[in-house]
N, C-alpha and C positions, 0 to 999 in steps of 0.2 A: 504494500500500500504506500502510495506517495501522497503527501499532504503539503500544500503551501499554506503557511501560517503568517499572518501579518500582526504587527504589534507597534506600539509607540514607546519611546524611551522616557516619557515625562511622568508617567503615573503608575498606579498599581497594575496597569495592563502589562507592563514588562514582567512583573513578578508572576502574574497569571500565565503569561506566555512561557516563562521559564518552567513552571510546573507542568504545563501541558506538553511542551516540546520534549522535555526530559522523559516524561511518561510515555509519549508516543514512540520515541526512539527505543526505549527499553522494551516495548512490545514489538519491535522489529520494523516499525514504519520508517520510511525515508522522508525526511522533513526538510522543506525549504522555508527558512524563516526570513522575512523581510521586515525591516523596521523603518519607521517614519519619525519625523520631528527633529531629531538631532542625531549625529553620529555618536554612539555610546562610548563611554570611557572604558579603559581596560577592566576596571573592577566590575563593570556591568556585564561583561562578556566572559568572565573567568569561568562561569559555570558550564560553558560550552566545551571546555577542554575534555577530551576523552569521550565525547558523545559521537560515536561513529554512526553515520547515516544522517548527519545534519549538515546542510549547506546554509550559510548565513550571508545575506545581502543587506548591509546597512544603507540607509539613504537619509538625506536631510530635507525631504519634501515636507512643507508645513502641513499641519493637520487642518481639517475642515473648519474647526472652530477658531483657529488662530487669525490674527490680523493678516490679511492678504492670503489666507489659506485657500480661498476660492481660485486664486491665480495659479496655484500649484496643483490643483485637483486634477485637471485634465492630463498634465504631464505625469502625475503619480499613477493615474489609471493606465496610461500608455506603458509606463514602466512595468506595472504588474502584468499587463497583457503580454508583454514581451517575455517576461519570466515564465508565464504559463505556457507559452509556445515552446520555450527552451526546455523546461523541466517536466512538462506533461503530467501534472499531478492528477490524482483521482478525485481529490476534493480541494476546495478552497475553504480555509478556516479564517474568516476575516474578523479581526478584533477591532475594526473600525466600522461603525454603523453605516458609513456613507458609500462603501465600495461594493454593495450587493448587486449593483446593476452593471458590473463589468461585462463588456461585449464578448464573452467567451462562453463556450458550451459546458464548461466544467461545473458540476454541482457545487453550490456554495452554501456554507453555514456562516451566518452573520451573528456576532455576539454583541449584545448591548451592554457597554460599560458606562453608559451615561451619555447625555447629549444636552444641547443648549435648551431646547424647548421643554423637555420634561423637567430640567432643573428649574426653569422659571415657573412652571406650573406648580412645582412642589414648594418652592420658596415664597413666591409672590402670589400664588393663586390665580395667575393670569399669564398670558403669553407676553413675550417682549414686544416692544413697539414695532409696528410694521416698518419695513425697510426693504430696499432692493436686495441687500445681502440675505435678509431673513427669508425672502421669497425663494431665492436660489437654494438656501440651506434646506428649507422645508421640501421643495421639489426633489432635491437630491435624496433626502432621507426617504420620502414616500416611494420614489422609484426603486431605491435600494431594498426596502422592506418587501415590496411587491415581487421583485425579481428573485430574491433569495429563496432557495428551497426551504430553509428553516431559519427562523430568527430565535436565537437562544437568549434568555434572560436568567439572571441569578435568582430571581424570585417571581412569584406570580404578581406581586405588587408592581415590579418593574415592567412586566409584560402589560399590565393594565395601564400603566402610565404611557407606554408607547402607543397603545391603542387609542387612548384619549388624545394624544398629541397628533397622531398621523393616520388614524383610521384602522379598520379591522382587516384590511386586505393583505394579511400575511399569515403564515403558518408558525405559530408560537410554540416554544418548547422551553421548559425550565430545567437548567442544570446548575445547581449551586456551585460556587467556586471552591477550590480546595487548596490546602497547603500540606506540605510534607512535615509530619510531626517532629522529624529529627532536627529541624532547624530551631526548635524551641526547648526550653528546659522547665518542666513543670514541677521540679523537685527542690528548687532553691528555697531556703527559708525566706518567708515573705516579710517585708517591711510594712510598717503602718503608713502606707502611702497610696495615692491615687494617680493613675496615669491617664492622659488623654493625648490624642494626636490630631493635629490640624492647625492651620494658621488662624491667629486671633481674629483676623478680618474676614474670614470665610464664613458667610452666613449659612452656607450649606452644612459645614461641620459644626458650627456654633459652639466651639470649645470655650468661647468667652463667657458662657453661662457659669463656668467655674470661678470666674473673677467677680461675680456680682454679690457673693455672700462670703462671710468669713468661715473658715473651717478650722477645727482644732487638730489638724493633721496635715502633713506635707502633700501638696498637689504639684505634679509635674506635667507640664504641657510641652510636647514636642511640636515645634512650629513648622515642620516639613514632613511631607508624606513619604519621601523616598530616601533610602540610604545613600550615603556618600562614601567615597574611598577614605581609607584611614590616612590622616595627614602625617607628614614626616615628623612633625613636632606636635605635642598636645596643644590644643587651642581651647581656651575657656571663653565661651560666648554666651554664658547663662545670664539671664536677668532674674534676680531674686527679690521678691517682695516679702518681708518678714515682719510680723508683729507678734504680740502675745497670743493672738487668736488665729493667726493665718500665716501660712508659709506657702507661697506659690513660686515655682521655678519655671521659667519659660526658656526652653532650650532651642537652639538652632538645629540644623540638619545633623543627623547622627549616622554613624557607620552601622552596618548590619549587626556587628558584634555589640555595639552600644545599645541598639534597640532591643536586641535579644536580652541583654542584662536588665534593661529597664522593665521589660515585660515580666521577666522571671522574678524580680524583686518586688514588684508592685502587687499589693493585696487586691486592689480594685482597679478595674478599667472602666472609665466613663465613656460610653458610646453615645455622644450627644447629637449626632447628625440628624438633621431633618430631611436631608436628601441622601440616600445611601443605596446606590445602584448595585453594589457588590458585597459590602460588609466585610472586606478582607481584614481590616484592622481588628475588628471584634473577634474574628476567627483566630488571628495570631495571638490575641490576648487569651482566648479560651484555651489554646494549646499550651499556654504558659500557666494555666490554672489560676488565672485572675477571676475574681468574682465580677460578673458583668452587671453594671448599672446602665440601663439603656433608656433612651428617649422612647416614650410610649407611642410608637408609630406602627403602622401596619407592617412595614418591612421587618422591623426588629422582632415584632411578635411572631411573624412567619418564620424567621430564621431561628429564634431562640426559644420560643414557647415558654415553658416554665423553668427553663435553665438560666434565666436572668431575672433580676429585679428591675422594675420600671419606675421612672419618675414621670409626673404629669407632663404632657407634651409641651416641649419648649419652655418649661417653667423652671427658672433658676432656684427659686425657693424650695420647690419640691425636690429637685436634684440634691440640694444641700441636706435636706431632711433624710433622704434615703442613704446618702453617703454617711451621715452621722450615725444612723441606725446600724449600718454594717460595721462602722468603726468601733462602736460600743459593744458589738456582739461578735467576738472573734470566731466562735463556733459557727455562727450563721454565715460569716464571710467564707470560712473554709468550705462549708457545705455548698455554697453557690459557686465557689471556684471549682469544686469537684464536679458539680452538675454541668457547668459550662464545658469543662474538659471532656467529660464523657459524651456530651452531645457533639462536640467537635470531632472526637474520634469516630463517632457513629456516622456523622452527616457530611463533614467538611474536610476529608482527606484528599490529597492530590490523587491517590490511587482510585478512589471512588469517582472523582471527576473525570479522570482519563477513561475509566471503564464506561462511564455514561456516554462520553463522546465516541468511543469505539462502537458502542451499540447504535448510536445515532448514525455514524458513517455506514455501518452495515445496513441499516434500514434504508438509507438513501441509495446505496448500491443496489439493493433488491428492487426498489421502486424504479430505478433507471433501467434495470434489466427487463422488468415487467413492461415498462413503457416501450422498450425497443421491440 
């Protein structure tokens, strides 16, 4: 089996693609990986070493949501079409929502990792203001969804958001994301601390909820979503606000090793997002046996069920109360950490995700043969 996979190097899509590609190659697939956005740094591609059966083609084409991304879109499509002609894949696994209408005959799976219009609908309750660019963006997305054989979402909630934004004319399929548990350490002694990940200004992640009330325990906010390479010299870039009642540390970008340590030592992970198309950060926290305190949204309820505690939607005071309750009851915190860990092991492993995709590929192959 040959699969062409696309990714970008700016977001959790790169982590998602790493887990997918490694799993497919392990199952004997030949994979062509194409990245967009920026040429990745060496630390971002180190995982490819020793993966026989993988060909990698980096590119710097801008993504559809970027400034002037529209200008690169046609050239990026032409580049992908040329690679399809050269590599002759059996399937296209497109981690950009906009590429589903490529003018090739190869069956394509399009994966929804988030998009501009569903973000606006979730955060603002309405679509962004009309513009020429938005008209192009919408038309591109609608065409992509209609042309794809299958559109995969991480949750039923995300699929419903897509249907509300772009219509029902696509075949939806839900495959939750997965991580390999070996990247996380669930057995480190926990500190009395809370971890959250997201930029303070990001209204989608809304980690700023943690800054609106005082807490009697340390709170760490990592203000960047993606790991960075280890610097040659240690750099301290923390901003710390400390009083008798509150200690909040805002950290810059962290290395993968630093993030793993923060996850493993934190007793609680605050999943504050109001727009969460994948839930990867909460999955990583669960594999680290953090107790999950999640925003009471449809997507977190779907992902975590009774394996998390919830605070009133987008309510900073309720968040503070739930955190205090867990901090005062160590047994309860350990209990919810174990529940989150067990659910992650059951539902969100990379092996399960790859197996789901292999079943989907086989279904598409059977349908293609039947149609022929």
